[in-house]
C-alpha atoms as an extended CHARMM CRD file, in Angstrom:
* protein
*
        90  EXT
         1         1  UNK       CA             43.4400000000      -13.6980000000      -34.9760000000  PROA      1               0.0000000000
         2         2  UNK       CA             43.8940000000      -13.9760000000      -31.2660000000  PROA      2               0.0000000000
         3         3  UNK       CA             40.7330000000      -12.1890000000      -30.5050000000  PROA      3               0.0000000000
         4         4  UNK       CA             38.7760000000      -14.6350000000      -33.2290000000  PROA      4               0.0000000000
         5         5  UNK       CA             40.5050000000      -17.6690000000      -31.2160000000  PROA      5               0.0000000000
         6         6  UNK       CA             39.2320000000      -16.1900000000      -27.8210000000  PROA      6               0.0000000000
         7         7  UNK       CA             35.6040000000      -15.4540000000      -29.2150000000  PROA      7               0.0000000000
         8         8  UNK       CA             35.4470000000      -19.3010000000      -30.6860000000  PROA      8               0.0000000000
         9         9  UNK       CA             36.9270000000      -20.7980000000      -27.0800000000  PROA      9               0.0000000000
        10        10  UNK       CA             34.3230000000      -19.0330000000      -25.1000000000  PROA      10              0.0000000000
        11        11  UNK       CA             31.6280000000      -20.2240000000      -27.5160000000  PROA      11              0.0000000000
        12        12  UNK       CA             33.0460000000      -23.5560000000      -26.7370000000  PROA      12              0.0000000000
        13        13  UNK       CA             32.7710000000      -23.4030000000      -23.4500000000  PROA      13              0.0000000000
        14        14  UNK       CA             28.7840000000      -22.1500000000      -23.4910000000  PROA      14              0.0000000000
        15        15  UNK       CA             28.5290000000      -25.1480000000      -25.3770000000  PROA      15              0.0000000000
        16        16  UNK       CA             30.1570000000      -27.5200000000      -23.2850000000  PROA      16              0.0000000000
        17        17  UNK       CA             28.1010000000      -26.1720000000      -20.0250000000  PROA      17              0.0000000000
        18        18  UNK       CA             24.5400000000      -26.6500000000      -22.2850000000  PROA      18              0.0000000000
        19        19  UNK       CA             26.1670000000      -30.2140000000      -22.9180000000  PROA      19              0.0000000000
        20        20  UNK       CA             26.9510000000      -30.9770000000      -19.4090000000  PROA      20              0.0000000000
        21        21  UNK       CA             23.5720000000      -30.0600000000      -18.6160000000  PROA      21              0.0000000000
        22        22  UNK       CA             21.8380000000      -31.9430000000      -20.9320000000  PROA      22              0.0000000000
        23        23  UNK       CA             24.1850000000      -34.9610000000      -19.6360000000  PROA      23              0.0000000000
        24        24  UNK       CA             23.2320000000      -34.1390000000      -16.1530000000  PROA      24              0.0000000000
        25        25  UNK       CA             20.2290000000      -36.3040000000      -16.8230000000  PROA      25              0.0000000000
        26        26  UNK       CA             22.3260000000      -39.2740000000      -16.9370000000  PROA      26              0.0000000000
        27        27  UNK       CA             23.2660000000      -41.1520000000      -14.0770000000  PROA      27              0.0000000000
        28        28  UNK       CA             26.3180000000      -42.7070000000      -15.3960000000  PROA      28              0.0000000000
        29        29  UNK       CA             27.4590000000      -39.1250000000      -15.8220000000  PROA      29              0.0000000000
        30        30  UNK       CA             26.4010000000      -38.1780000000      -12.8360000000  PROA      30              0.0000000000
        31        31  UNK       CA             28.4520000000      -41.3470000000      -11.2500000000  PROA      31              0.0000000000
        32        32  UNK       CA             30.9130000000      -40.0840000000      -13.2740000000  PROA      32              0.0000000000
        33        33  UNK       CA             31.5510000000      -36.2940000000      -12.1150000000  PROA      33              0.0000000000
        34        34  UNK       CA             31.1130000000      -37.9490000000       -8.3800000000  PROA      34              0.0000000000
        35        35  UNK       CA             33.7200000000      -40.2960000000       -9.3380000000  PROA      35              0.0000000000
        36        36  UNK       CA             36.3120000000      -37.5980000000      -10.3860000000  PROA      36              0.0000000000
        37        37  UNK       CA             35.6070000000      -34.9360000000       -7.7950000000  PROA      37              0.0000000000
        38        38  UNK       CA             36.8490000000      -38.2140000000       -5.3070000000  PROA      38              0.0000000000
        39        39  UNK       CA             41.3000000000      -37.6180000000       -3.7690000000  PROA      39              0.0000000000
        40        40  UNK       CA             42.9690000000      -40.1850000000       -5.5890000000  PROA      40              0.0000000000
        41        41  UNK       CA             42.9670000000      -43.0930000000       -3.8880000000  PROA      41              0.0000000000
        42        42  UNK       CA             46.6600000000      -43.7350000000       -2.0220000000  PROA      42              0.0000000000
        43        43  UNK       CA             46.6430000000      -47.3150000000       -2.6320000000  PROA      43              0.0000000000
        44        44  UNK       CA             47.4350000000      -49.4620000000       -5.9230000000  PROA      44              0.0000000000
        45        45  UNK       CA             43.8350000000      -51.6380000000       -4.9570000000  PROA      45              0.0000000000
        46        46  UNK       CA             41.9100000000      -48.6440000000       -4.3850000000  PROA      46              0.0000000000
        47        47  UNK       CA             43.5210000000      -47.0920000000       -7.7980000000  PROA      47              0.0000000000
        48        48  UNK       CA             42.9880000000      -50.1210000000       -9.7680000000  PROA      48              0.0000000000
        49        49  UNK       CA             39.3260000000      -50.2660000000       -8.6740000000  PROA      49              0.0000000000
        50        50  UNK       CA             38.6960000000      -46.6490000000       -9.3240000000  PROA      50              0.0000000000
        51        51  UNK       CA             40.2040000000      -46.7220000000      -12.9110000000  PROA      51              0.0000000000
        52        52  UNK       CA             38.2200000000      -49.6910000000      -13.1490000000  PROA      52              0.0000000000
        53        53  UNK       CA             34.8240000000      -47.6910000000      -12.4070000000  PROA      53              0.0000000000
        54        54  UNK       CA             36.1550000000      -44.4510000000      -13.8550000000  PROA      54              0.0000000000
        55        55  UNK       CA             36.5580000000      -46.5370000000      -17.6560000000  PROA      55              0.0000000000
        56        56  UNK       CA             33.6460000000      -48.8460000000      -16.8080000000  PROA      56              0.0000000000
        57        57  UNK       CA             31.4940000000      -45.5860000000      -16.8190000000  PROA      57              0.0000000000
        58        58  UNK       CA             33.4180000000      -44.0140000000      -19.3260000000  PROA      58              0.0000000000
        59        59  UNK       CA             32.2910000000      -47.0930000000      -21.8620000000  PROA      59              0.0000000000
        60        60  UNK       CA             28.4880000000      -46.3970000000      -20.5120000000  PROA      60              0.0000000000
        61        61  UNK       CA             28.5320000000      -42.8930000000      -22.2280000000  PROA      61              0.0000000000
        62        62  UNK       CA             30.5510000000      -43.8030000000      -24.9790000000  PROA      62              0.0000000000
        63        63  UNK       CA             26.9580000000      -45.1740000000      -26.6530000000  PROA      63              0.0000000000
        64        64  UNK       CA             25.5850000000      -41.7380000000      -25.9840000000  PROA      64              0.0000000000
        65        65  UNK       CA             25.7630000000      -38.9730000000      -29.0160000000  PROA      65              0.0000000000
        66        66  UNK       CA             25.6360000000      -36.3620000000      -25.9940000000  PROA      66              0.0000000000
        67        67  UNK       CA             28.6390000000      -37.4920000000      -24.3740000000  PROA      67              0.0000000000
        68        68  UNK       CA             30.5540000000      -37.7450000000      -27.4560000000  PROA      68              0.0000000000
        69        69  UNK       CA             30.0140000000      -34.2960000000      -28.4470000000  PROA      69              0.0000000000
        70        70  UNK       CA             30.7810000000      -33.5160000000      -24.8800000000  PROA      70              0.0000000000
        71        71  UNK       CA             34.1300000000      -35.1550000000      -25.6290000000  PROA      71              0.0000000000
        72        72  UNK       CA             34.9030000000      -33.2330000000      -29.0420000000  PROA      72              0.0000000000
        73        73  UNK       CA             34.0790000000      -29.8340000000      -27.3050000000  PROA      73              0.0000000000
        74        74  UNK       CA             36.5970000000      -30.5250000000      -24.6910000000  PROA      74              0.0000000000
        75        75  UNK       CA             39.3610000000      -31.4560000000      -27.2420000000  PROA      75              0.0000000000
        76        76  UNK       CA             38.5290000000      -28.1650000000      -29.4320000000  PROA      76              0.0000000000
        77        77  UNK       CA             38.7930000000      -26.6340000000      -26.2600000000  PROA      77              0.0000000000
        78        78  UNK       CA             42.3310000000      -28.0120000000      -25.4620000000  PROA      78              0.0000000000
        79        79  UNK       CA             43.8120000000      -26.9360000000      -28.6720000000  PROA      79              0.0000000000
        80        80  UNK       CA             42.4630000000      -23.3180000000      -28.1240000000  PROA      80              0.0000000000
        81        81  UNK       CA             43.5390000000      -23.1040000000      -24.9330000000  PROA      81              0.0000000000
        82        82  UNK       CA             47.0260000000      -24.0360000000      -26.9400000000  PROA      82              0.0000000000
        83        83  UNK       CA             46.2130000000      -21.9600000000      -29.8670000000  PROA      83              0.0000000000
        84        84  UNK       CA             45.8380000000      -18.6940000000      -27.4890000000  PROA      84              0.0000000000
        85        85  UNK       CA             48.2590000000      -19.2320000000      -25.0470000000  PROA      85              0.0000000000
        86        86  UNK       CA             51.8380000000      -17.6040000000      -24.5760000000  PROA      86              0.0000000000
        87        87  UNK       CA             54.3700000000      -19.6120000000      -26.4770000000  PROA      87              0.0000000000
        88        88  UNK       CA             58.0690000000      -19.4860000000      -24.8940000000  PROA      88              0.0000000000
        89        89  UNK       CA             60.6850000000      -17.8000000000      -26.8380000000  PROA      89              0.0000000000
        90        90  UNK       CA             63.2600000000      -20.0510000000      -28.0240000000  PROA      90              0.0000000000
């Protein structure tokens, strides 16, 4: 089963990459990517401005079906990674 999960995770990763290529044509996506690459602001006001801008860009992208698909794929990837990760012995 683990091998099947790893295979599905690989396919999801490929789909994520394909979607990101398509999303790279959108100015809002590019701005969001740039924003995510910036270091976290050190003061409260800058952190507020940073978070507000991120929320604005995500709000713009929520209406795009490619972005919705990307969010779904990212959620699925996180689930598969948790399923594949070794579980600590209790």
